[in-house]
C-alpha positions, 0 to 999 in steps of 0.5 A: 500499499506505501508504494502504491500511495506514494506513486499516487502522490508523485502523480498528483504533485507532478501536475502543480510541479513539472507541469508548471515547469513545462509551461515556462519552457513552451512560452505559454502566453494567454495573450496568443491567438488560438486556433478556435478564433483564428480558424474558426470553421464550425466543424472541427475549429470551435471553441469549447470551455476548459472542462469540456476540452479536458474531458474530451481529451482524457477520454480520447487518450484512455481507450482501453489501455490504462485498464486493460494494459495495466491489468495485464502489465501488472503481471510483471509485479510491482514494477509496474507501479514504478513504470507507470509513475516514472513514465506518466510524469517524465514522458507520457505527460510531457510528450502529450503537452509539448506536442499539444502546445506544438499543435496549438501554436501552429494553427492545430496542425495535425501531427504528421504536419508538425513532425515533418517541419522538425524532422523533414519532408521524408519523415512527414510522408512516412508519418502520413501513412504510419499515422492513418494505419495506426489510427484505423488499427486503434478504431478496429481495436476499439470497435471490436472490444467494446462490442464484446464486453457489451455482448457478454454482459447481456448474456447472448449465446454462444459468444466468441471474440469477433477478432477470432473469425467466429461471431453470433448475429447478435454480436454483429448487431452490437458491432453495427450499432457501434460502427453507426456511432462511430460514423456519426462522430467522425462526420458531424461537428465536433460539438454535435456528439463528441462535445455533447455525449463525452461528459456522460462518458467522463462521469462513468469513467470517474466513478470507475476509478474512484469506486476501485480506489475506494475498495483499495483503500478501505478493504486494505485487509482484504485486498493487499497491494504488494510493495516494491521491494526489488526490480523482479520480473514476476511474470509467469515466463519472465525469459520470453517476456523480459521487463525491458521491452515487453513491459514497456509495450504492455503498459502504454496508455497510462505511461506514454503512448504515441497515439496521444499526439495524434489526438492532441490537435483536435483539442488544440482546434477548440481551446480558448487560451494557451493557459488551458494547455497544463490542464488539458494536455498534462493533466489529462495524461496524469489522470490517465496514469492515475487510472493505470495505477489503480487497475495494476494495483487492484488486478495484483490486490485482488488475486493475491499478488503477482503470481496469483494474477498471472494464474487468473490471466492463464485462466481467463485466457488473457481476457482482460475484459472478463477479468474486469467483470470478475474484479467489479462485480465481486467488489462492488456488486452488480449495481455499481459494476454496471456503472464501472462497465459503462466506464470501461465501454465508454473508454474504448468508444470514446477512443475509437471515435476520435481515431477515425475522426483523426485519421479523417483530419490527417488525410484531409491535411495530406491532400488539402481537402477541406472539410466544410462539405459534408460530401467531402468528409464522407468520401474521406472517411469510408475507406478508413471504416472499410479498412477497420472492418477488413482488420476486425474480421481478417485478423486474430485479436492478439495479432492486432493487439501486439502490432498496435502496441509496437506502432504505437510506442514507435510513433511516441519515439518518432514525436519525442524526437520531433520534441527534442528538435523543437526544444533544440530550435528554441534553445530550451533544455533538450534533455526533456525530450531527448532522455525519454526519446532515447529510452522509448527508442531503445525499447521499440529497437530491442522489441524488434529483436525480442518480441515473438511476434517479430524476430523472437531471438532467444540470444538476449544479450545479442538482442539487446546489443542490436537494439542499442546499436540501432538506438544510436543509429537513429540518435545520430540521424536525428543529431544530424537533422537538428544541426541542419 
């Protein structure tokens, strides 16, 4: 419990300390014009109050990551607390804040266009394609999993995962309803659906987090949170799944996630002052880290430690959705558990819809397609939804999630190097971006050689060396680009 409380306190304190420091670094100025005023179009550039943009940003970035990812990542043991806390403060929240501020100060431009300015046209072209593919992948993940979770809680017969190619007609109906919502949220002005319904999902999300936190704090005799006494890897097969890099990709949302930087431009187009940046960008990420910390803690506490959690993961076939159901119904009862379920589903749906919306904006920016016309928005969006459906029915969920995890952190790497070059050009402390960039570059590089989904090298020492070589090569290339 002491480790958990210290981590929780550190996250809260970071908002008022490191977050304020970043404000000074990025020269936040209330007198500067903002895109919602200078670029107003009634569709994507619309001014909204701070509380609404904060809630939308939190729900955009949360997804299933800080719940499912943290629950599965807790199988590595209390070391997960350390990664969530330090990663959230110095990597994730910094990543989200600076990337969001850059977009805010440049008319709400999408991430690929920002990266192109600081890392070159070649990187811009790569990021345009890579970002759109990642957004479609995110949309597919957050379309299939809420559908399965909803269906499993209304007692539909013969339920099997959509992503394994076997589904019931009832499950397809649920999927169709979610798809229809995604289409409307992607096409209509941001204040019509997203701006109106997100506060409801936000309330459910907060009820979910505080309910589980209440259980942990006031039932500490029953649910004992293990303490961090070493960096031991507690996962059932530590040789196959070493902490570096596997923990760093398992828990992404809650520590650092490249997906977040793609979402920030949407809120940059709706903020009414630069002074809202710390709460909307840094604050939303800190809130997500707190949610991840809570779910990591309940995962270990509910099943009596990391060993028990590993046994439960094997028993439930790695289905975090089923494990969430068991935890909430046992600790909170069916009534509150239903609200918690709404929060979980809301987290997924409110990331899926904005993933498609973000993909539409990236494609529109790429080809210079104006988005005031409804017909043009439809023309850009339809291929994106078709691609997501192909992924859902064509690939197993484990495969989708594994590639999403790596692509997500790779996007974070590229964004961190962009931030580093931005700080270099502005003559600001480069270490703020460079140190996280080096860490995450090494994580993603070593993942290529270690992950069973990629090279799967059994010689760990050689894999780590190759990861280091690739990291140095990338850092050198960025250094040359920055000097130019």
